[in-house]
C-alpha positions in Angstrom: -119.6 1.2 25.5 -119.1 3.9 22.8 -117.2 2.6 19.6 -113.7 3.6 19.5 -113.2 5.9 16.0 -109.7 5.0 14.8 -107.6 7.8 12.5 -107.6 6.6 8.8 -103.8 5.7 8.2 -104.4 2.7 10.7 -107.1 1.1 8.6 -106.0 -1.5 6.3 -105.8 0.7 3.0 -103.7 0.9 -0.2 -102.4 3.9 -2.1 -101.3 4.5 -5.8 -98.8 7.1 -6.5 -95.9 7.7 -9.0 -93.6 5.6 -7.1 -95.8 2.6 -7.3 -98.9 0.8 -5.5 -98.5 0.6 -1.8 -100.3 -1.5 1.0 -99.9 -1.4 4.7 -98.5 -4.4 6.8 -101.8 -5.8 7.7 -102.8 -6.0 4.0 -99.3 -8.0 2.9 -100.1 -10.3 5.7 -103.6 -11.3 4.9 -102.2 -11.8 1.3 -99.4 -14.0 2.7 -97.2 -12.5 0.2 -93.3 -12.1 1.0 -91.0 -9.1 0.0 -89.6 -10.3 -3.1 -92.4 -12.1 -4.4 -93.5 -11.0 -8.3 -96.9 -9.5 -8.5 -98.9 -9.0 -11.7 -101.0 -6.0 -12.1 -104.1 -5.8 -14.5 -106.4 -3.2 -15.2 -109.6 -2.7 -15.8 -109.9 1.0 -17.3 -113.8 1.9 -17.9 -114.1 0.9 -14.1 -111.0 2.6 -13.3 -110.3 -0.6 -11.2 -106.5 -1.8 -10.0 -106.2 -5.7 -9.9 -103.4 -7.7 -8.1 -102.4 -11.4 -7.9 -98.9 -13.1 -7.7 -97.2 -13.7 -10.9 -97.4 -17.0 -12.5 -94.2 -16.2 -13.7 -90.8 -14.3 -12.7 -92.1 -11.6 -15.1 -94.5 -9.8 -12.6 -93.4 -6.8 -10.6 -91.2 -6.9 -7.4 -92.7 -6.5 -4.0 -90.6 -4.4 -1.6 -90.9 -2.6 1.6 -93.0 0.5 1.6 -91.1 1.6 4.5 -87.5 0.3 4.0 -86.1 1.9 7.7 -88.8 0.0 9.4 -89.0 -2.9 7.0 -92.8 -2.6 7.1 -95.8 -2.6 4.5 -95.6 -3.2 0.8 -94.7 -1.6 -2.3 -95.0 -2.5 -5.8 -92.5 -1.1 -8.3 -94.4 -0.7 -11.5 -93.3 3.3 -12.0 -93.4 3.2 -15.6 -97.1 1.8 -15.8 -98.1 4.4 -13.5 -96.1 7.2 -15.1 -96.6 6.5 -18.6 -100.3 5.4 -18.7 -102.2 5.3 -15.0 -101.4 9.0 -14.4 -102.6 10.2 -17.8 -106.1 9.5 -16.9 -106.3 9.4 -13.3 -105.1 12.2 -11.0 -102.7 10.9 -8.5 -101.7 10.2 -6.1 -104.7 7.8 -4.6 -104.5 7.4 -0.8 -106.8 5.5 1.7 -108.0 3.1 -1.0 -110.0 0.2 1.0 -108.7 -3.2 -0.7 -111.5 -5.5 -2.3 -109.9 -9.2 -0.9 -111.3 -11.6 -3.5 -111.4 -15.1 -2.2 -113.1 -16.6 -5.4 -111.6 -15.1 -8.4 -108.3 -15.7 -10.1 -107.0 -12.0 -8.8 -106.2 -11.5 -5.2 -107.1 -7.6 -4.9 -108.9 -5.2 -6.5 -108.7 -1.2 -5.8 -111.2 0.9 -7.6 -109.3 4.5 -8.0 -112.3 6.3 -8.7 -116.3 6.1 -8.0 -118.0 4.3 -10.4 -119.4 6.6 -13.0 -122.9 4.8 -13.0 -125.5 5.9 -15.4 -128.7 5.9 -13.5 -132.4 5.3 -15.0 -135.8 4.4 -13.6 -136.9 0.7 -13.2 -139.3 0.7 -16.0 -139.2 -0.2 -19.5 -138.5 3.1 -20.6 -135.6 2.4 -18.2 -134.4 0.0 -19.9 -134.8 0.9 -23.1 -132.7 4.2 -22.7 -129.8 1.6 -22.0 -127.7 1.1 -25.4 -128.8 -2.1 -27.1 -125.7 -3.8 -27.1 -124.2 -2.7 -23.6 -122.8 -5.2 -21.8 -121.6 -4.8 -18.3 -122.5 -4.2 -14.6 -125.9 -3.2 -13.1 -127.3 -2.3 -9.6 -131.0 -2.6 -8.5 -132.0 0.1 -6.3 -134.7 0.2 -3.6 -135.7 2.7 -1.0 -133.1 5.2 -0.4 -130.9 3.8 -3.1 -130.0 0.9 -1.2 -128.9 -1.7 -3.5 -131.1 -4.8 -3.7 -129.0 -6.7 -6.3 -125.7 -6.7 -8.2 -125.9 -7.9 -12.1 -123.7 -8.3 -15.0 -124.3 -8.7 -19.0 -126.3 -7.6 -21.3 -127.6 -4.9 -19.3 -131.0 -3.9 -21.1 -131.5 -7.7 -21.5 -131.2 -8.5 -17.7 -133.3 -5.3 -16.9 -135.7 -6.6 -18.9 -135.9 -9.8 -17.4 -136.1 -8.5 -13.9 -139.2 -6.5 -14.8 -140.8 -9.6 -15.5 -139.9 -10.8 -12.0 -142.6 -10.4 -9.4 -139.9 -9.9 -6.7 -138.4 -6.8 -8.1 -142.0 -4.9 -8.5 -142.1 -1.4 -7.1 -141.6 -0.3 -3.7 -138.9 -3.2 -3.6 -137.0 -1.6 -6.8 -137.7 1.7 -7.7 -134.2 2.4 -10.1 -131.4 1.1 -11.3 -127.9 2.1 -12.5 -125.1 0.7 -14.9 -122.2 0.8 -16.2 -121.1 -0.5 -19.7 -117.8 -2.0 -19.7 -115.3 -1.6 -23.1 -114.4 -5.2 -22.8 -117.4 -7.4 -22.3 -115.0 -10.3 -20.8 -114.5 -8.0 -18.0 -118.5 -8.1 -16.6 -118.0 -10.9 -14.6 -115.1 -10.4 -13.0 -116.5 -6.7 -11.9 -119.7 -8.2 -10.8 -117.6 -10.3 -8.1 -116.0 -7.0 -7.2 -119.1 -5.2 -6.5 -120.6 -8.2 -4.2 -117.6 -8.1 -2.2 -117.4 -4.9 -2.1 -120.8 -4.6 -0.7 -120.4 -7.6 1.5 -117.5 -6.5 3.2 -118.6 -2.8 4.0 -122.4 -4.3 4.8 -121.5 -7.7 6.1 -124.2 -9.4 3.9 -125.2 -9.6 0.4 -127.8 -7.7 -1.3 -131.6 -8.4 -0.5 -132.2 -10.4 -3.6 -128.9 -11.7 -4.0 -128.2 -15.3 -5.4 -124.6 -15.3 -6.7 -121.9 -15.2 -4.0 -118.8 -13.2 -4.1 
């Protein structure tokens, strides 16, 4: 039986514009959020990643209907943040963003607003040494056809050097790696969880050599 291809607007997607952060009704229901709830917004600048969770106090941004006439969907009114900061570093609006739902994190949702700006190297001692000595962030080991076989985080050069000593990762199992150093090293564990959850949601399983669940 042929697969039925749905129109993009029917997918469970989010958007970011000067009017705030929008999400379709299905996402609001999955999160079990209610109109009038307060939502806390976070942002990892070096990964262009928005983060959302219920606000611990009434100090969060208000969740309202995205479509006030039909009373459907949700919109987080964080207009000043979007206009005065986000719009200065990212071209807006961003539409059809697939939300990454985080079940084992202090944050509920991650939105990657742009593709990750990876730096790529061959999986070798020279490739590891090409990474900044003190760079801390996330990385992905790549096998045939650039298939991701492991996602990790930490001091990137040291982590790659350790993987080079592991017989499981010897070529052709791993041919190259890509990495992204983060401005705040404390964001690395969270970004690893986000990338793992994104991979698992898209592929259905964890990467081949993964030991840490998302």
